C-alpha positions, -999 to +999 in steps of 0.1 A: -044+302-093-082+304-092-084+274-115-062+252-093-082+262-062-115+252-080-098+219-090-088+211-054-123+220-041-140+198-068-118+168-058-121+172-021-149+146-017-132+122-042-099+125-023-116+120+010-134+089-002-103+074-018-083+080+013-110+064+035-111+034+013-074+028+017-075+035+055-103+010+058-085-017+038-062-043+054-054-060+021-031-034+005-054-028-024-045-020-060-058+012-076-084-010-094-096-024-060-098+011-045-117+023-076-143-005-072-148+003-035-149+041-041-176+036-067-200+024-040-197+059-025-193+079-056-206+060-087-193+087-111-157+085-099-132+075-127-103+052-125-081+080-137-092+101-108-084+073-084-049+069-098-043+106-095-056+108-060-036+078-048-005+094-062-012+126-044-020+108-011+013+089-014+033+121-021+017+137+009+027+108+031-008+099+040-006+064+025+023+044+012+027+029-022+045-005-023+054-023-055+048-061-054+054-081-086+056-049-106+022-037-094+014-008-071-004-016-039-015+010-014-008+007+024-027+026+050+002+022+074+030+047+067+052+038+098+082+015+097+072-021+087+077-048+062+055-071+042+049-109+038+035-118+004+020-153+000+030-169-033-001-191-032-031-168-026-015-134-030-022-123+006-001-094+018+005-090+055+023-064+076+054-076+095+069-057+124+105-066+129+135-049+146+161-065+122+159-037+097+165-010+124+197-028+134+209-030+098+200+006+092+221+018+122+251-002+108+247+015+074+244+049+090+276+043+110+294+045+077+281+080+071+252+071+048+218+086+051+190+061+049+157+075+038+137+043+034+140+006+039+116-021+027+119-058+031+095-081+014+092-117+026+079-142+000+065-176+009+032-193+017+007-182+044-004-207+069-035-217+049-016-222+017+011-241+035-014-265+050-031-270+016+003-278+001+010-303+028-023-320+023-017-322-015+018-337-010+011-360+018 
């Protein structure tokens, strides 16, 4: 027990920095992105530590892990929302929509218990769409 207490204490600053990096990020960073940003605060932090801390934070419900194109990204927002992913530049944007809540209610009326819902919208952001239009026309 004493060993695990020491381990938690030793990682407190690392965990706090990783958490703050995700909370300050609007771009749904990968673990590698979080690592690069956290190194500015703690130059000795390892990528393995960042992966472990991100997993802990997600398990604790402090951040949300989302999988996009088979890659984990980390979201500071844990409330009910969806994502738009640009196929051109890779931008990920939060989308608030009531559509899913309606669908969820319909499913629950059948007696099912819904624990999580995630919609992902794929397409082109406004900048990439304008660029495509200029290239075509």
